[in-house]
C-alpha positions as CSV (number, residue, x, y, z in Angstrom):
1,M,15.9,-17.8,6.3
2,Q,16.2,-20.0,3.2
3,F,14.9,-18.7,-0.2
4,E,14.7,-20.8,-3.3
5,R,15.8,-18.1,-5.7
6,L,13.9,-17.9,-9.0
7,Q,15.7,-17.3,-12.3
8,T,15.0,-14.6,-14.4
9,N,15.7,-13.5,-17.9
10,P,18.8,-11.2,-17.7
11,K,18.1,-9.7,-21.1
12,F,14.5,-8.5,-20.1
13,D,15.9,-7.4,-16.7
14,R,18.0,-5.1,-18.4
15,A,15.5,-3.9,-20.7
16,N,12.9,-3.2,-18.0
17,R,15.4,-1.1,-16.1
18,M,16.5,0.9,-19.2
19,V,12.7,1.6,-20.2
20,E,11.9,2.7,-16.7
21,R,14.8,5.2,-16.4
22,I,14.4,6.4,-19.8
23,A,10.4,7.0,-18.8
24,N,11.3,8.4,-15.6
25,Q,13.1,10.9,-17.0
26,I,10.5,11.9,-19.6
27,V,7.5,11.9,-17.1
28,R,9.6,14.0,-14.3
29,R,11.3,16.7,-17.2
30,W,7.5,16.7,-18.4
31,D,6.0,17.7,-15.1
32,D,9.2,19.9,-14.4
33,T,8.1,21.9,-17.5
34,L,4.5,21.8,-16.6
35,G,5.1,23.1,-13.1
36,A,7.7,26.0,-14.4
37,A,5.0,27.1,-16.6
38,R,2.2,27.0,-13.8
39,L,0.5,24.5,-16.2
40,G,0.3,21.7,-13.5
41,G,2.8,18.9,-13.2
42,R,3.6,17.2,-10.0
43,K,0.9,18.0,-7.5
44,A,2.7,16.2,-4.4
45,P,5.2,18.2,-2.1
46,Y,7.4,15.2,-1.7
47,D,10.7,14.5,-2.4
48,D,11.1,10.7,-2.8
49,S,14.8,11.0,-3.8
50,A,15.1,11.8,0.0
51,F,12.0,9.4,1.2
52,E,10.6,12.4,2.9
53,F,8.2,15.4,2.5
54,E,9.6,18.7,1.0
55,G,11.3,20.7,3.8
56,G,13.1,17.8,5.4
57,S,12.5,14.9,8.1
58,K,11.9,17.8,10.9
59,D,12.2,14.5,13.4
60,Q,12.2,16.7,16.2
61,L,8.4,18.0,15.2
62,R,7.7,14.4,14.9
63,R,9.0,13.5,18.3
64,K,6.8,16.7,19.9
65,H,3.7,15.9,18.4
66,Y,3.3,12.8,16.6
67,D,4.7,10.8,19.3
68,K,3.6,12.7,22.1
69,S,0.0,12.5,20.5
70,L,0.5,8.6,20.6
71,R,1.1,8.8,24.4
72,L,-1.8,11.0,25.4
73,L,-4.5,10.0,23.2
74,W,-7.5,9.5,25.5
75,K,-9.9,6.6,25.1
76,A,-13.7,7.3,25.6
77,E,-14.1,4.2,26.9
78,E,-12.0,5.0,29.8
79,H,-13.1,8.6,30.1
80,A,-16.7,8.1,29.3
81,S,-17.9,4.9,30.0
82,W,-21.4,5.3,30.2
83,L,-21.3,6.1,26.3
84,S,-21.2,3.3,23.7
85,F,-17.6,3.4,22.8
86,R,-15.2,0.3,23.4
87,D,-12.3,1.5,21.8
88,C,-9.8,0.2,24.4
89,S,-8.1,-3.4,23.5
90,S,-7.8,-6.0,26.2
91,A,-4.2,-4.9,26.4
92,E,-4.9,-1.6,26.9
93,R,-7.5,-2.0,29.7
94,Q,-4.6,-3.8,31.7
95,L,-2.2,-1.1,31.0
96,L,-4.4,2.1,31.8
97,A,-3.4,1.8,35.5
98,M,-0.1,2.1,34.6
99,A,-0.1,4.5,31.6
100,S,-2.1,6.4,28.9
101,D,-0.8,4.8,25.8
102,N,-2.8,4.0,22.2
103,M,-0.4,1.0,21.4
104,T,-0.8,-2.5,22.1
105,E,1.8,-4.8,23.5
106,E,2.8,-6.2,20.4
107,E,2.9,-2.8,18.7
108,K,5.2,-1.5,21.5
109,A,7.7,-4.5,21.8
110,A,8.0,-4.1,17.7
111,R,8.9,-0.2,18.0
112,E,11.3,-0.9,21.0
113,R,12.8,-3.6,19.2
114,L,13.5,-1.4,16.0
115,C,15.5,1.1,18.1
116,L,17.9,-2.1,19.5
117,P,21.2,-2.9,17.7
118,E,19.7,-6.5,18.3
119,Y,17.2,-5.9,15.7
120,K,20.0,-4.9,12.7
121,E,21.7,-8.2,14.1
122,L,18.4,-10.2,13.3
123,L,18.3,-8.7,9.9
124,N,22.1,-9.4,9.0
125,R,21.8,-12.8,10.1
126,E,18.3,-13.7,8.4
127,Y,19.1,-12.1,5.2
128,T,21.9,-11.6,2.6
129,Q,22.9,-8.1,1.5
130,R,20.9,-8.9,-1.7
131,E,18.1,-9.9,0.1
132,K,18.0,-7.1,2.1
133,E,18.4,-4.8,-1.0
134,A,15.3,-6.8,-2.3
135,I,13.1,-6.4,0.7
136,V,13.5,-2.9,0.8
137,S,13.2,-2.1,-2.8
138,I,10.0,-4.0,-2.9
139,L,8.6,-2.2,0.4
140,A,9.8,1.2,-0.7
141,A,7.3,1.0,-3.3
142,I,4.7,0.9,-0.8
143,G,6.3,3.4,1.5
144,H,6.0,5.8,-1.0
145,G,2.4,4.9,-1.8
146,E,1.8,5.5,2.3
147,A,3.4,9.0,1.7
148,Y,0.8,9.5,-0.8
149,A,-2.0,7.7,1.0
150,W,-1.4,10.4,4.1
151,M,-2.2,13.1,1.3
152,V,-4.8,11.6,-0.4
153,S,-6.7,10.5,2.7
154,T,-6.3,14.2,4.0
155,E,-8.2,15.5,1.0
156,V,-10.9,12.9,1.0
157,L,-11.6,13.7,4.6
158,G,-13.2,16.9,3.3
159,L,-14.9,15.2,0.8
160,V,-17.4,12.6,2.8
161,K,-20.6,13.3,4.7
162,S,-21.6,12.5,8.1
163,T,-19.8,12.4,11.3
164,G,-19.2,8.6,11.5
165,A,-17.6,8.8,7.9
166,R,-15.3,11.9,8.9
167,A,-14.5,10.1,12.0
168,A,-13.3,7.3,9.7
169,L,-11.4,9.2,7.5
170,T,-9.6,11.1,10.4
171,M,-8.2,7.8,11.5
172,Q,-7.1,6.7,8.2
173,V,-5.1,9.7,7.8
174,F,-3.9,9.0,11.4
175,E,-3.0,5.6,10.5
176,E,-1.5,6.5,7.3
177,A,0.7,8.6,8.9
178,K,1.7,6.1,11.3
179,H,2.5,3.7,8.5
180,F,4.5,6.1,6.7
181,V,6.9,7.3,9.6
182,V,7.3,3.4,11.1
183,L,7.8,2.0,7.6
184,R,10.2,4.6,6.8
185,E,12.3,4.0,9.8
186,L,12.0,0.1,9.5
187,L,13.4,0.4,6.1
188,Q,16.4,2.7,7.4
189,A,17.1,-0.2,9.8
190,F,18.3,-2.6,6.7
191,D,21.2,0.0,6.4
192,V,20.9,-0.4,2.1
193,P,19.8,2.5,0.3
194,I,16.0,3.3,-0.1
195,R,15.4,3.8,-3.7
196,R,13.3,6.7,-5.4
197,Q,10.0,6.0,-6.9
198,S,10.2,4.1,-10.2
199,A,8.2,5.9,-13.1
200,W,5.1,3.3,-12.6
201,E,4.8,4.2,-9.1
202,Y,5.1,8.2,-9.8
203,L,2.5,7.8,-12.5
204,L,0.3,5.8,-10.5
205,L,0.5,7.9,-7.1
206,E,0.3,11.4,-8.7
207,N,-2.8,10.1,-10.8
208,V,-4.6,9.3,-7.8
209,Y,-3.8,12.3,-5.9
210,K,-4.8,14.1,-9.0
211,A,-8.2,12.3,-9.1
212,Q,-11.3,14.1,-8.8
213,G,-13.8,13.5,-5.8
214,L,-14.7,10.7,-4.6
215,E,-12.6,8.9,-7.4
216,K,-9.8,9.4,-5.1
217,L,-11.5,6.4,-2.9
218,F,-11.1,4.3,-6.0
219,G,-7.5,5.3,-6.8
220,M,-6.2,5.3,-3.2
221,N,-8.6,2.7,-1.2
222,V,-9.2,-0.1,-4.1
223,V,-5.9,0.1,-6.0
224,V,-2.9,1.3,-3.8
225,E,-4.4,0.3,-0.6
226,G,-5.3,-3.1,-2.6
227,I,-1.7,-3.7,-3.7
228,A,-0.5,-2.8,-0.4
229,L,-2.9,-5.4,1.5
230,S,-1.3,-8.4,-0.8
231,L,2.3,-6.8,-0.4
232,F,1.7,-6.7,3.5
233,G,0.2,-10.0,3.6
234,L,2.8,-11.7,1.4
235,M,5.9,-10.3,3.6
236,S,4.6,-10.0,7.3
237,S,5.8,-13.7,8.0
238,Y,9.1,-12.8,7.0
239,P,11.5,-12.4,10.2
240,G,11.7,-9.1,11.5
241,L,8.6,-7.8,9.6
242,E,6.0,-9.2,12.1
243,V,4.9,-5.6,12.5
244,L,3.5,-5.7,9.0
245,R,0.6,-7.7,10.3
246,R,-0.5,-4.5,11.9
247,F,-0.3,-3.0,8.6
248,H,-2.0,-5.7,7.0
249,I,-5.1,-5.3,9.6
250,D,-5.1,-1.5,8.9
251,E,-5.2,-1.7,5.1
252,S,-8.2,-4.6,5.4
253,R,-10.0,-1.6,6.9
254,H,-9.2,1.0,4.5
255,T,-10.3,-1.0,1.8
256,A,-13.4,-2.0,3.3
257,L,-14.1,1.8,4.0
258,P,-15.5,2.8,0.5
259,G,-18.4,0.2,0.8
260,N,-19.3,0.8,4.2
261,Y,-19.5,4.6,3.2
262,F,-21.5,3.9,-0.4
263,S,-23.7,1.7,1.8
264,E,-25.0,4.9,3.8
265,F,-24.3,7.3,0.6
266,P,-24.3,5.0,-2.7
267,L,-22.7,6.3,-6.0
268,S,-25.6,7.5,-8.4
269,T,-26.0,5.4,-11.5
270,W,-24.3,8.0,-13.4
271,Q,-21.3,8.0,-11.1
272,K,-21.0,4.1,-11.4
273,H,-21.3,4.0,-15.2
274,N,-20.0,7.2,-16.7
275,P,-18.0,6.3,-19.5
276,M,-15.2,9.0,-19.0
277,A,-15.3,7.7,-15.3
278,R,-14.6,4.0,-15.9
279,L,-11.9,5.0,-18.6
280,Q,-10.1,7.0,-15.7
281,R,-10.0,4.3,-13.5
282,L,-8.6,2.1,-16.3
283,K,-6.2,4.6,-16.8
284,L,-5.1,4.4,-13.0
285,I,-4.6,0.9,-13.2
286,L,-2.6,0.9,-16.1
287,P,0.7,1.8,-14.3
288,A,0.4,-0.9,-11.6
289,L,0.6,-3.4,-14.3
290,A,4.0,-2.0,-15.7
291,L,4.9,-2.2,-11.9
292,I,5.0,-6.0,-11.9
293,P,7.6,-6.7,-14.3
294,C,9.7,-3.6,-13.0
295,L,9.7,-5.8,-9.7
296,E,10.3,-9.2,-11.0
297,E,13.9,-9.2,-10.3
298,D,13.4,-8.2,-6.7
299,L,10.7,-10.7,-6.1
300,A,12.6,-13.6,-7.6
301,V,15.3,-12.9,-5.2
302,L,12.7,-13.8,-2.3
303,G,11.6,-16.8,-4.1
304,I,8.1,-15.1,-5.5
305,D,7.1,-15.4,-9.0
306,A,6.2,-11.8,-9.8
307,F,3.0,-12.5,-12.0
308,E,1.5,-15.1,-9.5
309,F,1.8,-12.0,-6.9
310,G,0.6,-9.7,-9.6
311,G,-2.3,-12.2,-10.4
312,S,-3.5,-12.5,-6.9
313,A,-3.4,-8.8,-6.2
314,L,-5.2,-7.9,-9.6
315,R,-8.1,-10.2,-8.7
316,K,-8.7,-8.4,-5.3
317,L,-8.8,-5.4,-6.9
318,A,-11.0,-6.3,-9.5
319,H,-13.3,-7.6,-6.8
320,L,-13.0,-4.3,-4.7
321,S,-14.1,-2.2,-7.5
322,E,-17.2,-4.0,-8.9
323,R,-18.4,-4.5,-5.2
324,N,-17.9,-0.9,-4.5
325,G,-19.7,0.3,-7.5
326,F,-16.4,1.8,-9.6
327,Y,-17.0,-0.1,-12.6
328,L,-14.4,-0.4,-15.4
329,P,-14.8,-0.3,-19.0
330,V,-15.1,-4.2,-19.0
331,S,-16.5,-6.4,-16.6
332,G,-14.0,-7.9,-14.0
333,P,-13.8,-11.3,-15.4
334,Q,-13.0,-10.3,-18.7
335,L,-10.5,-7.8,-17.5
336,L,-8.8,-10.6,-15.5
337,N,-8.9,-12.9,-18.6
338,G,-7.2,-10.4,-21.0
339,L,-4.4,-9.5,-18.3
340,N,-3.9,-13.5,-17.8
341,G,-3.3,-13.7,-21.3
342,L,-0.9,-10.5,-21.5
343,F,1.0,-12.2,-18.5
344,N,1.6,-15.3,-20.0
345,F,2.5,-13.4,-23.5
346,Y,5.5,-12.0,-21.6
347,C,6.4,-15.0,-19.7
348,K,6.3,-17.0,-22.8
349,A,8.7,-14.6,-24.2
350,S,11.1,-13.9,-21.0
351,R,10.8,-17.7,-19.8
352,P,11.9,-20.3,-22.2
353,E,10.3,-23.1,-20.3
354,H,6.8,-21.3,-19.7
355,S,3.6,-22.9,-20.4
356,F,0.2,-21.2,-20.1
357,R,-1.4,-20.7,-16.9
358,N,-4.0,-19.3,-15.1
359,F,-2.0,-16.4,-12.8
360,M,-5.2,-15.0,-11.7
361,E,-6.2,-18.3,-9.5
362,S,-2.8,-17.5,-7.6
363,E,-2.8,-16.7,-3.9
364,S,0.2,-14.8,-2.6
365,T,-1.2,-14.4,1.1
366,V,0.4,-16.4,3.6
367,G,0.1,-16.9,7.3
368,A,-3.5,-18.2,8.8
369,E,-4.4,-14.9,10.6
370,E,-3.6,-12.7,7.4
371,L,-5.9,-15.2,5.4
372,A,-8.5,-15.0,7.8
373,V,-8.5,-11.0,7.8
374,E,-9.1,-11.1,3.8
375,R,-11.5,-13.4,3.6
376,E,-13.7,-11.2,5.7
377,V,-12.7,-8.3,3.7
378,F,-13.4,-10.1,0.5
379,A,-16.8,-11.8,1.4
380,G,-18.1,-8.2,1.5
381,L,-18.3,-8.2,5.2
382,A,-17.6,-4.5,7.2
383,M,-14.8,-4.8,9.0
384,P,-14.8,-4.5,12.9
C-alpha cells in the first residue's frame, strides 16, 4: 500500500516526545507514591508495559474459558424459537447444522488468517517497517483503551437498572474482552514492539476508570469509544486490518448505548447541569487533546493529518456529549470553535506554510460501510 507521507516539524516532534516522557514519569511516580501511602494512586490492575493485566497473560485460561465460551455460546433463536429473540445472523443459521459457533464467517476467516504465516507475509508485503511501527503505535492506544473499557464496563454493569440494560452492558463487557484479546494478538502479528501507554492515555483512562456513577458512561461510551470509533473507521480499509470493521460496528453500538439507556432512565436536570460534573467532563477530555500532537508523527507516516483526525473525532464526541445530556461548561459549537483556534495556533507555529482552516469540518472515516454506520449513530437513531 502506498502512502503519501506528510512532513512534520522535527523540533516539535522531539519536544512532544520529551514532554510526554517527563509527564509520564511524573504522573506514574505520583501515583506510585499515593499507592504506597494507601491514598489512591493508580486503580487499574493493568501492566501497560507488558500489554496485559497484572498476573500475566494466562492464555491457557483464555483458551479454556473465553474461546470455549465462544464455541459453546447458545442462541435463543435456535433453542427457543417460539420466543421473540432473533439473535442469529444469516450465516449462523446456515451453520447451525454444522457447528455451534457465535462468529460470523467473516470473523472466523479473519481469526484463522491471523494464525497463518501468510498473514505476516501480507503485512511485510504491504507495509514498510516504519509503517508497521506507526500502525501498531496508533492501534496500541486503542488496545490499551480496550483493556480499560473491559474494566469500566464491568463496573457500569452494576450501576444500570432493568434487565434490558444489564443485558446490553453484559454484551459490552463480552465485546470489550473480545476486542482486547483479538486486537492484542493482531498487533503482535506485526512483529514490532507494542508501546506502553503515553502519559495522556494513562491520564485519560485512569480518570475514566475513577469516575463516579454514570459519569463512567460519559468517559467510556462517549469519549474513549468515540475516539475508538473514529480510529477504526479510519483504518479498517487498510490491508490486513479488515477485521476492524467488526470492531467499528461494535463501537457504534457502544456509543449509542447511553442515549438508548437515558431514553428509559433519563438523567435528572441536576445530573446534566451540575457545574462540578460539567467541569469533570471537561477534565476527562483534556488528555485526549494532548494525545493528538503525540500521535502526529505516526499518523503522518500513514499520510494522515493528526489535526484533521482530531477535528473529526472531537466533532463527533461533542455531538454525542450534548445528545446524551452530558453537558460541558460551554456549548458544543463554542468548544469546537475554541479547539479549532488552538489547533490552528499550534499548526501555525509548527508548519511554516500553514494557513487558517476549520479542522472541525474534517471527516476521517473512510469506507462506505463505515460512513453508513456512523450516519445512523449520529442521526440519533437506535442501533439495531
